[in-house]
N, C-alpha and C positions, 0 to 999 in steps of 0.2 A: 310746687316749683314757680320760679319766677317764669314770668315772660310778656313779652310785647303784641300787639293787636293793632290792623290798621285803622279800624273804628271805621267813621264815616268817608274817610279817602278826598278829603276837601282839603288837602296841603301837608304838611310835612307836621303840623302840629296837630294832627287827627291822630298819630300815634303816638298809643295808649300802653302805659302798663297794669299789668295783669299777675293773678297768681289762679293756678291751675293744678290738679292730683297729677304726679305722677301721672306721666303714660309707661305701659304695659307692653311686651313686646308680641306680637301674635308670631304665629306661625311664618320663617322666613324672616322675620324682622329682627330687626337689631334698635336697641336702643343709647341713644349717641349722647356724651355730654358735651355739648361745645365749648371748645377753649378760646379759639378767636375767630371775629365772624367777617366779613368781606364785604363791603355795601358796592352796588352795579349800581347805571342810571335807568335802570327798568324799577329798582326799587322807591327811584322818588316819582317815576310815572305811576305805579300802584299808588302810592299814599295820593299823587295828587287825582286819580282816577280815571286816566287814562291810558292805562294799559289794557286794551279789551275793555271786556266789561268789568262793573265794581266787583270786586271779591266778598264774602262772608265778612263782616264788622271782627268777628272775632279771630279770623285770618291769622294767623304769626308769619311775617313776612322774613325775608333774606332766603337767598337762593344758593349764596356758599360760604364753606369754614371748614373747620378741621375741629375734631372732638376727639376724645377717647369712649370708648364702649365701656357702656354702665351694665346690659343687661343684651343677653343673647334667647331670641325665643325657639322655639322646638324646630326641627329643621334645617338648623343653621349650622352650617360647618366653616372651617375654616379661619373663622373669627373669636376670639374669646376675650375676655373683660380686662380692660389696660388698653389694648389696644389705639393705636393714634393713627385715624381714618377721614378721609374724603368721599365725596360723592357727585356726578354731574347732576345737576337740578332734574335734569330730564331723566328720572332712576329707571325708565320701561326702555330706555335709549342704551344696550348694553353692548351694540356692536352692531358689524353689517351700517347699509344706507340707513340717511332717515326714512322715516314714516310718520304718518298720521299720529300712531301710536304713541310716541314719546310724550304730547301734551297732555297724554290722562293723568299722568300723574309726575309735576309738577313742581319742587317743592320750593313753599313761599309764594305757591298762587293755586292753584288744585287744593294742596294740602299745607300742612305748617310747615314752615320753613325754621332757617337757623339761630333764630333773634329769643332764645328760650334760654331756658336751663337742661332741656333734655327735646331729642329730636328724635324722631320715629323713621330711620329708612331701609327699605329693601335690604336685606344683606348680599342681595346677588350685585346690586349697585356700589356697593363701597368699595374703596382702594386700599390696602396700607400703606403706610404714611413708612418709608427709611428711616431710621432714626440719625444719618448722617443731616435729614432737612430737618429746619426749625420751623415752628407754626408759623412764622409770616413768610417764610419761603414757600409754601404749599395753604395756606388760606385764601386765596384768589387762584388757584388755580382751576376750582371745578369748571366757574363759569366763565371769566374775565380774560384769563389764560389759553382756556380751552377754545374759548371762541376766537383769540388773536391764531392759536396752533392751528385750529381744523382753515382759517383763513390761508397761512401762509404758506403752511406744510400740506395740507391733505388738498384742498383744492387749491391754492397757489402754483403748489411744486415746484416750492423755490431753490434754486440751484446757486451753486458760487459764483459769483459776479450777476446776480440780477438786481435791480433797482427795486428796491419796495416802498410805497408811497403810505405813509399815514396820516390821518385826518387828528388834528389836534393831539392833546396829553391824556386825555384819559387812562382809565385802566388797559383797555384793550388797546389800544395804541401803541400805549408805553411796552404792554409785554410783545404787541406785534414789532416792535423794534428792536426789542432783545433777542427775540427768536430767530428775526431775521438775520443778526449779527450773528448768532452761534452759528448758522449756516452758510456765514462767509459771504451773503448778499451786504449790497450798499444801501443807505435809506434816506429817504426824504419824508421830511414832517414839517407841516405846517401849524401855526398857533397864531391868536392876536396876540400876546407876548413875547417879549423878546428876553423877558426873563425863563419861561418854561422852554423857550426854543435854547437856550445857555446850557438849563439842564440835559434836552434832547443830545444836543453834543458831545455834555460828559458820558451821556451813555450810548456814545457813538454812532449819532446820526450824522450824514454825508453831507446833507443840503439841511438848510433850514429857512422856511419861507413863512412871514409875518403874512399872515392876508387880510391884515384893517390897511400896512404898507401897500400892499399887493393885491386889492384888491381881485384882479384876472391872477388869481397867482396860479391856474393852470399852462399860463402863457411863460410865465417866470422859471417854471422847473422845465418846459421844453425848452429854452433859453440856456439854462444851469446845466441841462444833459446834451446840447448839442442838437436838439429838436428828437433825443433819442426817445424820451419819456419813461417813465415808469414799467415793468414788465409785469407788476404786481399792484393793487390798488386796495388797500383794505378802507374799503367805505363805510365810513360809523358817520357819515354826515346825515346820509339820508338823500330824499327828494330836492333838496336844497342844494347841494353837492354835487351831485351825481352827474351835471352836464358840465362842472367843471372835469370832474373825474374822466370821463370820458374825453375830453382833450388832452389830458393830462398822459392817459394811457400810451404805453409803448405798441407798434404794430406788435399782434399775437397776443399782446396784455392781458391779464385777468382781472375784474373787479370782481372783489367778490364784497357781495352787499349785506353790511350785518345791522347796522340801528338806523335811527331818525333823530339824532344831536341837534340837528342843523334845523329841523322842520321842514315843512311842505314847501316845493317849489310855487312860485310866482306863474310859471306858465309852463307850457311843454319843453320839450328837452330838445335844443334849437338845433345840435351835432349830432342828432340822429345818425345821420349817415354817415359818420363816424363810427359807428359800430360795426356796419358794413367795409366800410372804405378798410378803415385798420384791422379786420377780419378778430375782432375781440369778443372775448369770451363774459357773460355776464353770469354771476350767479349770485345767488341767495342763501343764506345759510343759517343754521337756529343752533349755537352753539356749538356741541359735538359728544360724542361717545362714550361711553365708560372706556370701553378698547382705544379712543384715543386720547383720555385723560391717563391712560397706565403708559401709551407713550412719550406724552407732554413728562408726568412725573420721572421717566430716565433719562430726556432731555437736561430738565432743570439740574437733576444731579449727576452727571457728568460734563454738565458747561460750569456750574456752579454760578445757577443765575439766582442772580438778589433781585425780588421784585423791588420796587420802589411805592415805599409805604410813605404816605404824605403825613399822616396823622393817628394814632389810636386812640379812641377815647373809652373810655370806662362802661360796662354793662348799662349803669344808670343813666349814663349821659346819652343813651341810644336817639334822640330827639335831636339834639346838640347837633353827631356826627353827622344825621341826616340831613339837617339847615346847611353844615358845613358843606358835604359834598352837592346840595342845591344849590351853593353859589360858585361853582363850579371855578374854582379860584386854585384848585388843587391840581397836582403832578400827579399821574397812579394813584395807589390806592389808600380808600378811607377804611378801616378798621373799627371793631368792637370788640373789647377782650372781656371774660366772663371769666377769669380766676386770677 
């Protein structure tokens, strides 16, 4: 089969095409033929060698996609050849509370991921895709959308009338916007691009702030909300933006910490007292479980959510797809098609 591997992880140019024998499903496993895979920021971090320790050079990357079952191992029930399926990349986290056991089997990190003509997945992690949903609707659900769902619904406990603040217009942020709107919430979005903010408004964003025009974007949000602030903050920036997220949060707000796309903070958090003064909840999350993915899939089908797909590349253009994502000019998702 054709596949890609991460190589020496000195940048996206380290991504290397290779060939390997077709994998065979062991007990409890299923072999899936990916149809459409979706890139995430962590895929770029892996190629740059900054997502934890460097991975084995032969590791096949990419943590999410949709594919068709091509073979089923012994001990598997409920799945048949031809089924269209997705799975969270933490395949051991099928339900319940998060635990360190999730890190033991992480597709694209500890085990080979979706950027190949075949990927092996434990059957217990798989979720069958309804016929009514297209590949584009589901390819980015297992990681980016699942993270947004966990942040907004599972942890944020969103309700109609809440204000959800999303930072930037990447995959997680755009899904958070769509999920929030489907739940009757209002949304505020930040970006350095007026064009991207215009697209966010088309998707339903109620408040948009250009953080280059308004470097103190938290103050701008407070002004726009009559100093009420955001009930839920989907914090994808990391330490460099957390200070402003604290300032932008409403009393009793929930700040869900996800990513590090904005880099490290240059100093400590000057408004540490705000956490106490506003009675804020800060919660770090790491994607979500299979059970959450099932609930998300139902919500996407019921609300007819159409993910924002910025560009789709061919399989032999995988390195170009990585470079495109790394340039950070996109809105929504960058995908690679294998059929």
